[in-house]
A tleap script that builds the chain and sets N, CA, C and O, in Angstrom:
source leaprc.protein.ff14SB
mol = sequence {
  NMET ALA ASP GLN TYR GLU PHE PHE VAL GLY
  THR TYR SER SER ASP ASN ARG LYS GLY MET
  TYR PRO LEU GLY TYR ALA PRO GLU ALA GLY
  TRP ARG VAL GLY ALA PRO ALA ARG ASP ILE
  GLU ASN ALA SER TYR ALA ALA TYR ASN SER
  ARG HIE HIE LEU PHE TYR VAL LEU ASP GLU
  ARG GLU ALA GLY CYS LEU SER THR TYR SER
  ARG THR THR ASP GLY GLN TRP ARG CYS ARG
  SER ARG ARG PRO SER GLY GLY ASP ALA PRO
  CYS PHE VAL SER ILE ASN ASP THR ALA SER
  ALA LEU ALA ILE ALA ASN TYR LYS CYS GLY
  ASN ILE ALA ILE TYR LYS LEU SER GLU ALA
  SER GLY GLU PRO VAL GLY ALA PRO VAL THR
  ILE CALA
}
set mol.1.N position { 61.622 -65.651 -5.878 }
set mol.1.CA position { 60.277 -65.155 -5.679 }
set mol.1.C position { 59.581 -66.024 -4.634 }
set mol.1.O position { 59.687 -67.250 -4.672 }
set mol.2.N position { 58.883 -65.402 -3.720 }
set mol.2.CA position { 58.192 -66.104 -2.640 }
set mol.2.C position { 56.947 -66.809 -3.161 }
set mol.2.O position { 56.397 -66.448 -4.202 }
set mol.3.N position { 56.518 -67.814 -2.420 }
set mol.3.CA position { 55.306 -68.548 -2.785 }
set mol.3.C position { 54.080 -67.650 -2.713 }
set mol.3.O position { 53.974 -66.777 -1.851 }
set mol.4.N position { 53.150 -67.888 -3.647 }
set mol.4.CA position { 51.865 -67.201 -3.634 }
set mol.4.C position { 50.782 -68.261 -3.542 }
set mol.4.O position { 50.935 -69.366 -4.064 }
set mol.5.N position { 49.686 -67.920 -2.875 }
set mol.5.CA position { 48.606 -68.872 -2.653 }
set mol.5.C position { 47.291 -68.248 -3.086 }
set mol.5.O position { 47.077 -67.044 -2.948 }
set mol.6.N position { 46.408 -69.103 -3.619 }
set mol.6.CA position { 45.072 -68.634 -3.964 }
set mol.6.C position { 44.059 -69.622 -3.404 }
set mol.6.O position { 44.184 -70.835 -3.572 }
set mol.7.N position { 43.049 -69.067 -2.729 }
set mol.7.CA position { 41.961 -69.841 -2.145 }
set mol.7.C position { 40.654 -69.303 -2.711 }
set mol.7.O position { 40.614 -68.212 -3.279 }
set mol.8.N position { 39.592 -70.076 -2.551 }
set mol.8.CA position { 38.262 -69.619 -2.929 }
set mol.8.C position { 37.358 -69.816 -1.722 }
set mol.8.O position { 37.296 -70.908 -1.157 }
set mol.9.N position { 36.662 -68.762 -1.330 }
set mol.9.CA position { 35.833 -68.775 -0.136 }
set mol.9.C position { 34.381 -68.593 -0.550 }
set mol.9.O position { 34.026 -67.588 -1.166 }
set mol.10.N position { 33.541 -69.568 -0.211 }
set mol.10.CA position { 32.128 -69.501 -0.550 }
set mol.10.C position { 31.335 -68.800 0.530 }
set mol.10.O position { 31.683 -68.852 1.709 }
set mol.11.N position { 30.256 -68.139 0.113 }
set mol.11.CA position { 29.366 -67.456 1.053 }
set mol.11.C position { 27.922 -67.814 0.735 }
set mol.11.O position { 27.585 -68.185 -0.390 }
set mol.12.N position { 27.078 -67.695 1.753 }
set mol.12.CA position { 25.648 -67.780 1.498 }
set mol.12.C position { 25.218 -66.463 0.873 }
set mol.12.O position { 25.685 -65.398 1.276 }
set mol.13.N position { 24.347 -66.532 -0.092 }
set mol.13.CA position { 23.937 -65.337 -0.818 }
set mol.13.C position { 22.950 -64.510 -0.008 }
set mol.13.O position { 22.071 -65.044 0.668 }
set mol.14.N position { 23.116 -63.197 -0.092 }
set mol.14.CA position { 22.197 -62.240 0.503 }
set mol.14.C position { 22.308 -60.962 -0.319 }
set mol.14.O position { 22.978 -60.936 -1.351 }
set mol.15.N position { 21.651 -59.905 0.142 }
set mol.15.CA position { 21.696 -58.660 -0.620 }
set mol.15.C position { 23.107 -58.102 -0.756 }
set mol.15.O position { 23.454 -57.557 -1.804 }
set mol.16.N position { 23.924 -58.226 0.281 }
set mol.16.CA position { 25.256 -57.620 0.224 }
set mol.16.C position { 26.384 -58.641 0.088 }
set mol.16.O position { 27.544 -58.242 -0.013 }
set mol.17.N position { 26.092 -59.932 0.082 }
set mol.17.CA position { 27.114 -60.961 -0.127 }
set mol.17.C position { 26.596 -61.926 -1.174 }
set mol.17.O position { 25.447 -62.367 -1.129 }
set mol.18.N position { 27.447 -62.234 -2.093 }
set mol.18.CA position { 27.018 -63.160 -3.125 }
set mol.18.C position { 28.230 -63.790 -3.785 }
set mol.18.O position { 29.190 -63.108 -4.142 }
set mol.19.N position { 28.168 -65.068 -3.935 }
set mol.19.CA position { 29.162 -65.721 -4.742 }
set mol.19.C position { 30.313 -66.346 -3.993 }
set mol.19.O position { 30.298 -66.504 -2.772 }
set mol.20.N position { 31.303 -66.689 -4.772 }
set mol.20.CA position { 32.517 -67.270 -4.244 }
set mol.20.C position { 33.626 -66.253 -4.507 }
set mol.20.O position { 33.804 -65.778 -5.628 }
set mol.21.N position { 34.366 -65.933 -3.448 }
set mol.21.CA position { 35.387 -64.896 -3.508 }
set mol.21.C position { 36.781 -65.504 -3.624 }
set mol.21.O position { 37.091 -66.468 -2.925 }
set mol.22.N position { 37.626 -64.954 -4.498 }
set mol.22.CA position { 39.024 -65.368 -4.499 }
set mol.22.C position { 39.759 -64.671 -3.354 }
set mol.22.O position { 39.599 -63.470 -3.136 }
set mol.23.N position { 40.550 -65.431 -2.644 }
set mol.23.CA position { 41.342 -64.918 -1.539 }
set mol.23.C position { 42.782 -65.272 -1.845 }
set mol.23.O position { 43.122 -66.450 -1.963 }
set mol.24.N position { 43.630 -64.265 -1.974 }
set mol.24.CA position { 45.011 -64.505 -2.336 }
set mol.24.C position { 45.973 -64.055 -1.255 }
set mol.24.O position { 45.678 -63.156 -0.467 }
set mol.25.N position { 47.133 -64.702 -1.236 }
set mol.25.CA position { 48.171 -64.313 -0.287 }
set mol.25.C position { 49.538 -64.395 -0.954 }
set mol.25.O position { 49.874 -65.383 -1.608 }
set mol.26.N position { 50.303 -63.353 -0.776 }
set mol.26.CA position { 51.704 -63.318 -1.187 }
set mol.26.C position { 52.466 -62.654 -0.045 }
set mol.26.O position { 52.050 -61.596 0.425 }
set mol.27.N position { 53.576 -63.247 0.418 }
set mol.27.CA position { 54.292 -62.684 1.564 }
set mol.27.C position { 54.652 -61.202 1.408 }
set mol.27.O position { 54.604 -60.446 2.378 }
set mol.28.N position { 55.007 -60.794 0.204 }
set mol.28.CA position { 55.401 -59.388 0.012 }
set mol.28.C position { 54.224 -58.423 -0.054 }
set mol.28.O position { 54.394 -57.223 0.160 }
set mol.29.N position { 53.017 -58.941 -0.351 }
set mol.29.CA position { 51.846 -58.067 -0.515 }
set mol.29.C position { 50.766 -58.294 0.545 }
set mol.29.O position { 49.899 -57.439 0.730 }
set mol.30.N position { 50.805 -59.423 1.236 }
set mol.30.CA position { 49.771 -59.730 2.221 }
set mol.30.C position { 48.544 -60.355 1.574 }
set mol.30.O position { 48.623 -60.937 0.492 }
set mol.31.N position { 47.401 -60.226 2.257 }
set mol.31.CA position { 46.144 -60.821 1.815 }
set mol.31.C position { 45.375 -59.870 0.912 }
set mol.31.O position { 45.451 -58.651 1.067 }
set mol.32.N position { 44.631 -60.439 -0.036 }
set mol.32.CA position { 43.733 -59.655 -0.875 }
set mol.32.C position { 42.469 -60.472 -1.137 }
set mol.32.O position { 42.518 -61.694 -1.277 }
set mol.33.N position { 41.337 -59.771 -1.200 }
set mol.33.CA position { 40.054 -60.400 -1.530 }
set mol.33.C position { 39.606 -59.813 -2.860 }
set mol.33.O position { 39.537 -58.594 -3.013 }
set mol.34.N position { 39.308 -60.666 -3.808 }
set mol.34.CA position { 38.882 -60.215 -5.123 }
set mol.34.C position { 37.373 -60.137 -5.242 }
set mol.34.O position { 36.641 -60.424 -4.295 }
set mol.35.N position { 36.928 -59.747 -6.406 }
set mol.35.CA position { 35.490 -59.643 -6.696 }
set mol.35.C position { 34.877 -61.041 -6.739 }
set mol.35.O position { 35.514 -61.984 -7.209 }
set mol.36.N position { 33.644 -61.177 -6.251 }
set mol.36.CA position { 33.021 -62.504 -6.217 }
set mol.36.C position { 32.584 -62.982 -7.595 }
set mol.36.O position { 32.354 -62.192 -8.511 }
set mol.37.N position { 32.478 -64.295 -7.709 }
set mol.37.CA position { 31.848 -64.911 -8.868 }
set mol.37.C position { 30.356 -64.922 -8.550 }
set mol.37.O position { 29.881 -65.826 -7.863 }
set mol.38.N position { 29.623 -63.946 -9.032 }
set mol.38.CA position { 28.238 -63.723 -8.614 }
set mol.38.C position { 27.259 -64.798 -9.073 }
set mol.38.O position { 26.167 -64.908 -8.515 }
set mol.39.N position { 27.622 -65.584 -10.069 }
set mol.39.CA position { 26.735 -66.656 -10.525 }
set mol.39.C position { 26.763 -67.863 -9.589 }
set mol.39.O position { 25.901 -68.738 -9.674 }
set mol.40.N position { 27.742 -67.908 -8.706 }
set mol.40.CA position { 27.864 -69.026 -7.772 }
set mol.40.C position { 27.204 -68.603 -6.469 }
set mol.40.O position { 27.694 -67.703 -5.787 }
set mol.41.N position { 26.094 -69.248 -6.118 }
set mol.41.CA position { 25.342 -68.863 -4.924 }
set mol.41.C position { 25.416 -69.955 -3.857 }
set mol.41.O position { 25.498 -71.143 -4.170 }
set mol.42.N position { 25.386 -69.537 -2.611 }
set mol.42.CA position { 25.333 -70.447 -1.463 }
set mol.42.C position { 26.381 -71.556 -1.541 }
set mol.42.O position { 26.083 -72.724 -1.292 }
set mol.43.N position { 27.590 -71.181 -1.884 }
set mol.43.CA position { 28.675 -72.153 -2.065 }
set mol.43.C position { 29.113 -72.712 -0.716 }
set mol.43.O position { 29.909 -72.101 -0.003 }
set mol.44.N position { 28.577 -73.887 -0.380 }
set mol.44.CA position { 28.877 -74.474 0.927 }
set mol.44.C position { 30.166 -75.281 0.907 }
set mol.44.O position { 30.825 -75.405 1.939 }
set mol.45.N position { 30.538 -75.828 -0.236 }
set mol.45.CA position { 31.752 -76.634 -0.318 }
set mol.45.C position { 32.102 -76.815 -1.785 }
set mol.45.O position { 31.239 -76.719 -2.658 }
set mol.46.N position { 33.372 -77.078 -2.046 }
set mol.46.CA position { 33.812 -77.296 -3.423 }
set mol.46.C position { 34.979 -78.275 -3.433 }
set mol.46.O position { 35.664 -78.450 -2.425 }
set mol.47.N position { 35.196 -78.903 -4.568 }
set mol.47.CA position { 36.337 -79.795 -4.779 }
set mol.47.C position { 36.924 -79.468 -6.142 }
set mol.47.O position { 36.214 -79.040 -7.052 }
set mol.48.N position { 38.231 -79.674 -6.273 }
set mol.48.CA position { 38.929 -79.382 -7.529 }
set mol.48.C position { 39.408 -80.674 -8.166 }
set mol.48.O position { 39.974 -81.539 -7.498 }
set mol.49.N position { 39.177 -80.795 -9.455 }
set mol.49.CA position { 39.626 -81.929 -10.247 }
set mol.49.C position { 40.836 -81.467 -11.053 }
set mol.49.O position { 40.675 -80.812 -12.083 }
set mol.50.N position { 42.027 -81.794 -10.605 }
set mol.50.CA position { 43.242 -81.319 -11.276 }
set mol.50.C position { 43.461 -82.007 -12.629 }
set mol.50.O position { 44.148 -81.461 -13.493 }
set mol.51.N position { 42.898 -83.173 -12.816 }
set mol.51.CA position { 43.046 -83.875 -14.096 }
set mol.51.C position { 42.319 -83.139 -15.227 }
set mol.51.O position { 42.835 -83.031 -16.339 }
set mol.52.N position { 41.114 -82.636 -14.930 }
set mol.52.CA position { 40.306 -81.956 -15.942 }
set mol.52.C position { 40.220 -80.445 -15.716 }
set mol.52.O position { 39.572 -79.739 -16.489 }
set mol.53.N position { 40.865 -79.952 -14.671 }
set mol.53.CA position { 40.847 -78.519 -14.329 }
set mol.53.C position { 39.427 -78.003 -14.142 }
set mol.53.O position { 39.040 -76.979 -14.705 }
set mol.54.N position { 38.657 -78.740 -13.335 }
set mol.54.CA position { 37.270 -78.390 -13.046 }
set mol.54.C position { 37.070 -78.199 -11.551 }
set mol.54.O position { 37.759 -78.804 -10.730 }
set mol.55.N position { 36.113 -77.345 -11.217 }
set mol.55.CA position { 35.685 -77.135 -9.841 }
set mol.55.C position { 34.259 -77.655 -9.717 }
set mol.55.O position { 33.404 -77.340 -10.545 }
set mol.56.N position { 34.004 -78.455 -8.680 }
set mol.56.CA position { 32.663 -78.938 -8.379 }
set mol.56.C position { 32.194 -78.152 -7.158 }
set mol.56.O position { 32.778 -78.261 -6.080 }
set mol.57.N position { 31.143 -77.362 -7.333 }
set mol.57.CA position { 30.688 -76.448 -6.283 }
set mol.57.C position { 29.266 -76.819 -5.873 }
set mol.57.O position { 28.390 -77.012 -6.717 }
set mol.58.N position { 29.055 -76.914 -4.563 }
set mol.58.CA position { 27.724 -77.222 -4.035 }
set mol.58.C position { 26.961 -75.944 -3.745 }
set mol.58.O position { 27.502 -75.005 -3.161 }
set mol.59.N position { 25.720 -75.914 -4.152 }
set mol.59.CA position { 24.792 -74.830 -3.843 }
set mol.59.C position { 23.875 -75.365 -2.755 }
set mol.59.O position { 23.000 -76.190 -3.016 }
set mol.60.N position { 24.086 -74.882 -1.523 }
set mol.60.CA position { 23.360 -75.422 -0.373 }
set mol.60.C position { 21.985 -74.778 -0.251 }
set mol.60.O position { 21.829 -73.715 0.351 }
set mol.61.N position { 21.006 -75.437 -0.827 }
set mol.61.CA position { 19.596 -75.033 -0.766 }
set mol.61.C position { 18.784 -76.244 -0.338 }
set mol.61.O position { 19.318 -77.338 -0.160 }
set mol.62.N position { 17.483 -76.030 -0.177 }
set mol.62.CA position { 16.605 -77.163 0.149 }
set mol.62.C position { 16.798 -78.277 -0.874 }
set mol.62.O position { 17.119 -79.407 -0.506 }
set mol.63.N position { 16.606 -77.969 -2.140 }
set mol.63.CA position { 16.884 -78.923 -3.209 }
set mol.63.C position { 18.282 -78.573 -3.719 }
set mol.63.O position { 18.442 -77.694 -4.565 }
set mol.64.N position { 19.275 -79.260 -3.204 }
set mol.64.CA position { 20.667 -78.915 -3.485 }
set mol.64.C position { 21.064 -79.078 -4.932 }
set mol.64.O position { 20.390 -79.740 -5.720 }
set mol.65.N position { 22.182 -78.452 -5.258 }
set mol.65.CA position { 22.655 -78.446 -6.631 }
set mol.65.C position { 24.179 -78.634 -6.650 }
set mol.65.O position { 24.889 -78.110 -5.792 }
set mol.66.N position { 24.657 -79.373 -7.622 }
set mol.66.CA position { 26.079 -79.526 -7.898 }
set mol.66.C position { 26.349 -78.843 -9.226 }
set mol.66.O position { 25.756 -79.208 -10.241 }
set mol.67.N position { 27.229 -77.862 -9.234 }
set mol.67.CA position { 27.593 -77.184 -10.475 }
set mol.67.C position { 29.052 -77.464 -10.789 }
set mol.67.O position { 29.895 -77.514 -9.893 }
set mol.68.N position { 29.337 -77.643 -12.058 }
set mol.68.CA position { 30.695 -77.880 -12.527 }
set mol.68.C position { 31.168 -76.622 -13.242 }
set mol.68.O position { 30.504 -76.129 -14.153 }
set mol.69.N position { 32.331 -76.102 -12.820 }
set mol.69.CA position { 32.877 -74.867 -13.381 }
set mol.69.C position { 34.297 -75.076 -13.871 }
set mol.69.O position { 35.055 -75.885 -13.337 }
set mol.70.N position { 34.630 -74.318 -14.907 }
set mol.70.CA position { 36.021 -74.171 -15.317 }
set mol.70.C position { 36.334 -72.680 -15.200 }
set mol.70.O position { 35.428 -71.856 -15.078 }
set mol.71.N position { 37.615 -72.344 -15.238 }
set mol.71.CA position { 38.016 -70.929 -15.176 }
set mol.71.C position { 38.713 -70.564 -16.466 }
set mol.71.O position { 39.534 -71.323 -16.981 }
set mol.72.N position { 38.379 -69.403 -16.981 }
set mol.72.CA position { 39.015 -68.921 -18.203 }
set mol.72.C position { 40.398 -68.368 -17.859 }
set mol.72.O position { 40.733 -68.214 -16.684 }
set mol.73.N position { 41.186 -68.074 -18.866 }
set mol.73.CA position { 42.534 -67.561 -18.627 }
set mol.73.C position { 42.524 -66.208 -17.928 }
set mol.73.O position { 43.508 -65.839 -17.288 }
set mol.74.N position { 41.413 -65.454 -18.041 }
set mol.74.CA position { 41.329 -64.163 -17.346 }
set mol.74.C position { 40.642 -64.292 -15.978 }
set mol.74.O position { 40.284 -63.282 -15.372 }
set mol.75.N position { 40.455 -65.539 -15.483 }
set mol.75.CA position { 39.936 -65.757 -14.141 }
set mol.75.C position { 38.424 -65.786 -14.013 }
set mol.75.O position { 37.913 -65.870 -12.896 }
set mol.76.N position { 37.692 -65.721 -15.115 }
set mol.76.CA position { 36.231 -65.774 -15.064 }
set mol.76.C position { 35.778 -67.220 -14.885 }
set mol.76.O position { 36.433 -68.153 -15.349 }
set mol.77.N position { 34.637 -67.388 -14.200 }
set mol.77.CA position { 34.074 -68.706 -13.979 }
set mol.77.C position { 33.094 -69.040 -15.096 }
set mol.77.O position { 32.265 -68.206 -15.463 }
set mol.78.N position { 33.180 -70.240 -15.634 }
set mol.78.CA position { 32.281 -70.695 -16.695 }
set mol.78.C position { 31.553 -71.942 -16.212 }
set mol.78.O position { 32.178 -72.972 -15.957 }
set mol.79.N position { 30.232 -71.848 -16.086 }
set mol.79.CA position { 29.435 -72.996 -15.654 }
set mol.79.C position { 29.305 -73.970 -16.824 }
set mol.79.O position { 28.852 -73.605 -17.909 }
set mol.80.N position { 29.711 -75.209 -16.581 }
set mol.80.CA position { 29.655 -76.236 -17.625 }
set mol.80.C position { 28.449 -77.145 -17.470 }
set mol.80.O position { 27.930 -77.664 -18.459 }
set mol.81.N position { 27.995 -77.344 -16.227 }
set mol.81.CA position { 26.803 -78.174 -16.014 }
set mol.81.C position { 26.260 -77.938 -14.611 }
set mol.81.O position { 26.977 -77.502 -13.711 }
set mol.82.N position { 24.977 -78.238 -14.450 }
set mol.82.CA position { 24.313 -78.198 -13.137 }
set mol.82.C position { 23.517 -79.480 -13.000 }
set mol.82.O position { 22.810 -79.894 -13.918 }
set mol.83.N position { 23.644 -80.097 -11.841 }
set mol.83.CA position { 22.945 -81.343 -11.560 }
set mol.83.C position { 22.362 -81.281 -10.156 }
set mol.83.O position { 22.863 -80.529 -9.320 }
set mol.84.N position { 21.317 -82.049 -9.876 }
set mol.84.CA position { 20.820 -82.120 -8.504 }
set mol.84.C position { 21.866 -82.799 -7.611 }
set mol.84.O position { 22.599 -83.681 -8.059 }
set mol.85.N position { 21.922 -82.380 -6.360 }
set mol.85.CA position { 22.885 -82.973 -5.428 }
set mol.85.C position { 22.423 -84.332 -4.907 }
set mol.85.O position { 23.171 -85.015 -4.207 }
set mol.86.N position { 21.207 -84.720 -5.241 }
set mol.86.CA position { 20.692 -86.003 -4.781 }
set mol.86.C position { 20.065 -85.938 -3.404 }
set mol.86.O position { 19.721 -86.967 -2.823 }
set mol.87.N position { 19.912 -84.706 -2.869 }
set mol.87.CA position { 19.318 -84.531 -1.550 }
set mol.87.C position { 19.210 -83.064 -1.191 }
set mol.87.O position { 19.391 -82.184 -2.033 }
set mol.88.N position { 18.912 -82.817 0.077 }
set mol.88.CA position { 18.704 -81.450 0.549 }
set mol.88.C position { 19.916 -80.933 1.319 }
set mol.88.O position { 20.522 -81.659 2.107 }
set mol.89.N position { 20.259 -79.671 1.080 }
set mol.89.CA position { 21.328 -78.959 1.799 }
set mol.89.C position { 22.667 -79.685 1.714 }
set mol.89.O position { 23.185 -80.139 2.735 }
set mol.90.N position { 23.240 -79.804 0.503 }
set mol.90.CA position { 24.537 -80.467 0.374 }
set mol.90.C position { 25.624 -79.702 1.128 }
set mol.90.O position { 25.667 -78.472 1.105 }
set mol.91.N position { 26.505 -80.460 1.801 }
set mol.91.CA position { 27.496 -79.803 2.657 }
set mol.91.C position { 28.923 -80.293 2.434 }
set mol.91.O position { 29.845 -79.727 3.020 }
set mol.92.N position { 29.144 -81.310 1.619 }
set mol.92.CA position { 30.499 -81.810 1.391 }
set mol.92.C position { 30.549 -82.508 0.046 }
set mol.92.O position { 29.618 -83.222 -0.326 }
set mol.93.N position { 31.648 -82.299 -0.690 }
set mol.93.CA position { 31.856 -82.978 -1.966 }
set mol.93.C position { 33.319 -83.385 -2.060 }
set mol.93.O position { 34.212 -82.664 -1.614 }
set mol.94.N position { 33.546 -84.552 -2.649 }
set mol.94.CA position { 34.908 -85.046 -2.806 }
set mol.94.C position { 34.975 -85.923 -4.044 }
set mol.94.O position { 33.997 -86.577 -4.407 }
set mol.95.N position { 36.148 -85.933 -4.699 }
set mol.95.CA position { 36.340 -86.822 -5.841 }
set mol.95.C position { 37.371 -87.880 -5.458 }
set mol.95.O position { 38.209 -87.660 -4.583 }
set mol.96.N position { 37.294 -89.025 -6.124 }
set mol.96.CA position { 38.258 -90.082 -5.823 }
set mol.96.C position { 39.588 -89.811 -6.534 }
set mol.96.O position { 39.685 -88.889 -7.344 }
set mol.97.N position { 40.597 -90.608 -6.231 }
set mol.97.CA position { 41.954 -90.383 -6.738 }
set mol.97.C position { 42.069 -90.462 -8.255 }
set mol.97.O position { 42.931 -89.804 -8.838 }
set mol.98.N position { 41.222 -91.247 -8.903 }
set mol.98.CA position { 41.301 -91.395 -10.351 }
set mol.98.C position { 40.382 -90.431 -11.100 }
set mol.98.O position { 40.306 -90.479 -12.328 }
set mol.99.N position { 39.688 -89.560 -10.375 }
set mol.99.CA position { 38.746 -88.594 -10.959 }
set mol.99.C position { 37.679 -89.297 -11.795 }
set mol.99.O position { 37.282 -88.811 -12.854 }
set mol.100.N position { 37.219 -90.457 -11.298 }
set mol.100.CA position { 36.180 -91.203 -12.008 }
set mol.100.C position { 34.836 -91.181 -11.275 }
set mol.100.O position { 33.817 -91.601 -11.824 }
set mol.101.N position { 34.841 -90.686 -10.025 }
set mol.101.CA position { 33.601 -90.622 -9.246 }
set mol.101.C position { 33.660 -89.450 -8.281 }
set mol.101.O position { 34.731 -89.004 -7.871 }
set mol.102.N position { 32.476 -88.966 -7.934 }
set mol.102.CA position { 32.321 -87.820 -7.042 }
set mol.102.C position { 31.250 -88.170 -6.013 }
set mol.102.O position { 30.203 -88.712 -6.368 }
set mol.103.N position { 31.504 -87.866 -4.744 }
set mol.103.CA position { 30.532 -88.147 -3.681 }
set mol.103.C position { 30.090 -86.846 -3.032 }
set mol.103.O position { 30.893 -85.936 -2.826 }
set mol.104.N position { 28.801 -86.767 -2.712 }
set mol.104.CA position { 28.198 -85.590 -2.084 }
set mol.104.C position { 27.500 -86.027 -0.803 }
set mol.104.O position { 26.745 -86.999 -0.809 }
set mol.105.N position { 27.746 -85.316 0.291 }
set mol.105.CA position { 26.995 -85.530 1.531 }
set mol.105.C position { 25.906 -84.467 1.593 }
set mol.105.O position { 26.183 -83.275 1.453 }
set mol.106.N position { 24.680 -84.900 1.800 }
set mol.106.CA position { 23.538 -83.990 1.903 }
set mol.106.C position { 23.101 -83.912 3.364 }
set mol.106.O position { 22.639 -84.897 3.941 }
set mol.107.N position { 23.255 -82.734 3.946 }
set mol.107.CA position { 23.078 -82.526 5.380 }
set mol.107.C position { 21.655 -82.782 5.864 }
set mol.107.O position { 21.445 -83.561 6.793 }
set mol.108.N position { 20.690 -82.137 5.244 }
set mol.108.CA position { 19.327 -82.149 5.778 }
set mol.108.C position { 18.657 -83.519 5.696 }
set mol.108.O position { 17.934 -83.911 6.612 }
set mol.109.N position { 18.892 -84.242 4.611 }
set mol.109.CA position { 18.247 -85.549 4.474 }
set mol.109.C position { 19.165 -86.686 4.916 }
set mol.109.O position { 18.719 -87.827 5.032 }
set mol.110.N position { 20.433 -86.392 5.162 }
set mol.110.CA position { 21.348 -87.388 5.699 }
set mol.110.C position { 21.763 -88.480 4.735 }
set mol.110.O position { 22.109 -89.579 5.167 }
set mol.111.N position { 21.737 -88.208 3.445 }
set mol.111.CA position { 22.150 -89.236 2.500 }
set mol.111.C position { 23.453 -88.852 1.796 }
set mol.111.O position { 23.974 -87.748 1.957 }
set mol.112.N position { 23.953 -89.796 1.018 }
set mol.112.CA position { 25.146 -89.589 0.189 }
set mol.112.C position { 24.731 -89.854 -1.247 }
set mol.112.O position { 24.000 -90.804 -1.525 }
set mol.113.N position { 25.197 -89.014 -2.154 }
set mol.113.CA position { 24.939 -89.206 -3.581 }
set mol.113.C position { 26.285 -89.384 -4.279 }
set mol.113.O position { 27.243 -88.666 -3.991 }
set mol.114.N position { 26.346 -90.342 -5.194 }
set mol.114.CA position { 27.590 -90.625 -5.908 }
set mol.114.C position { 27.331 -90.518 -7.402 }
set mol.114.O position { 26.447 -91.179 -7.947 }
set mol.115.N position { 28.121 -89.673 -8.050 }
set mol.115.CA position { 28.076 -89.516 -9.499 }
set mol.115.C position { 29.290 -90.175 -10.130 }
set mol.115.O position { 30.395 -90.104 -9.591 }
set mol.116.N position { 29.085 -90.813 -11.268 }
set mol.116.CA position { 30.193 -91.239 -12.110 }
set mol.116.C position { 30.647 -89.989 -12.867 }
set mol.116.O position { 29.815 -89.171 -13.261 }
set mol.117.N position { 31.963 -89.831 -13.077 }
set mol.117.CA position { 32.499 -88.708 -13.841 }
set mol.117.C position { 32.983 -89.191 -15.198 }
set mol.117.O position { 33.612 -90.243 -15.306 }
set mol.118.N position { 32.686 -88.416 -16.228 }
set mol.118.CA position { 33.124 -88.742 -17.578 }
set mol.118.C position { 34.649 -88.775 -17.634 }
set mol.118.O position { 35.312 -87.846 -17.175 }
set mol.119.N position { 35.194 -89.833 -18.190 }
set mol.119.CA position { 36.648 -89.937 -18.329 }
set mol.119.C position { 37.190 -88.851 -19.246 }
set mol.119.O position { 38.285 -88.337 -19.017 }
set mol.120.N position { 36.435 -88.496 -20.283 }
set mol.120.CA position { 36.893 -87.497 -21.249 }
set mol.120.C position { 36.786 -86.071 -20.741 }
set mol.120.O position { 37.713 -85.280 -20.917 }
set mol.121.N position { 35.642 -85.724 -20.097 }
set mol.121.CA position { 35.408 -84.322 -19.725 }
set mol.121.C position { 35.493 -84.043 -18.231 }
set mol.121.O position { 35.711 -82.899 -17.831 }
set mol.122.N position { 35.325 -85.068 -17.398 }
set mol.122.CA position { 35.299 -84.871 -15.955 }
set mol.122.C position { 33.951 -84.433 -15.417 }
set mol.122.O position { 33.809 -84.230 -14.211 }
set mol.123.N position { 32.966 -84.285 -16.277 }
set mol.123.CA position { 31.643 -83.843 -15.838 }
set mol.123.C position { 30.807 -85.029 -15.346 }
set mol.123.O position { 31.001 -86.156 -15.802 }
set mol.124.N position { 29.868 -84.774 -14.405 }
set mol.124.CA position { 29.003 -85.844 -13.904 }
set mol.124.C position { 28.185 -86.454 -15.040 }
set mol.124.O position { 27.742 -85.764 -15.959 }
set mol.125.N position { 28.000 -87.779 -14.942 }
set mol.125.CA position { 27.286 -88.535 -15.964 }
set mol.125.C position { 26.082 -89.221 -15.330 }
set mol.125.O position { 26.194 -89.848 -14.276 }
set mol.126.N position { 24.930 -89.096 -15.985 }
set mol.126.CA position { 23.735 -89.791 -15.536 }
set mol.126.C position { 23.198 -89.278 -14.210 }
set mol.126.O position { 23.554 -88.193 -13.749 }
set mol.127.N position { 22.334 -90.083 -13.612 }
set mol.127.CA position { 21.738 -89.751 -12.320 }
set mol.127.C position { 22.645 -90.268 -11.202 }
set mol.127.O position { 23.365 -91.247 -11.393 }
set mol.128.N position { 22.614 -89.622 -10.048 }
set mol.128.CA position { 23.449 -90.116 -8.956 }
set mol.128.C position { 22.855 -91.362 -8.299 }
set mol.128.O position { 21.640 -91.558 -8.295 }
set mol.129.N position { 23.726 -92.190 -7.750 }
set mol.129.CA position { 23.300 -93.292 -6.905 }
set mol.129.C position { 23.233 -92.707 -5.498 }
set mol.129.O position { 24.199 -92.099 -5.037 }
set mol.130.N position { 22.105 -92.883 -4.810 }
set mol.130.CA position { 21.980 -92.334 -3.461 }
set mol.130.C position { 21.960 -93.459 -2.430 }
set mol.130.O position { 21.390 -94.528 -2.649 }
set mol.131.N position { 22.602 -93.177 -1.304 }
set mol.131.CA position { 22.687 -94.121 -0.194 }
set mol.131.C position { 22.172 -93.412 1.047 }
set mol.131.O position { 22.707 -92.376 1.443 }
set mol.132.N position { 21.138 -93.965 1.659 }
set mol.132.CA position { 20.553 -93.344 2.848 }
set mol.132.C position { 21.310 -93.737 4.100 }
set mol.132.O position { 20.954 -93.305 5.197 }
savepdb mol mol.pdb
quit
């Protein structure tokens, strides 16, 4: 059986576009775009935590937001937490190798916010430390 790939593509929300779309590829079937996760808005960037099977998704707004999602066995997105991004218009998120910290770059204000991640759940803990 040939390799299959799944990607997630974020969009800015509008009347006719909303959410994060699954994009799949299989050599025998080609490309397919699935239905969007409509609860996820303005998804500018995301990171995956393979240790806890979580997605950290940035909502790029004036007052940015970091949302933590898991996926159910039927592919539905479940929001586990929402936190401020620590700045305006977040544009990049990354986790460290041990899945103990997460960093966010905020475009409009030019700062970085760092969250500690819970060892047990992988979710952000406390307030972020911000660096201008």
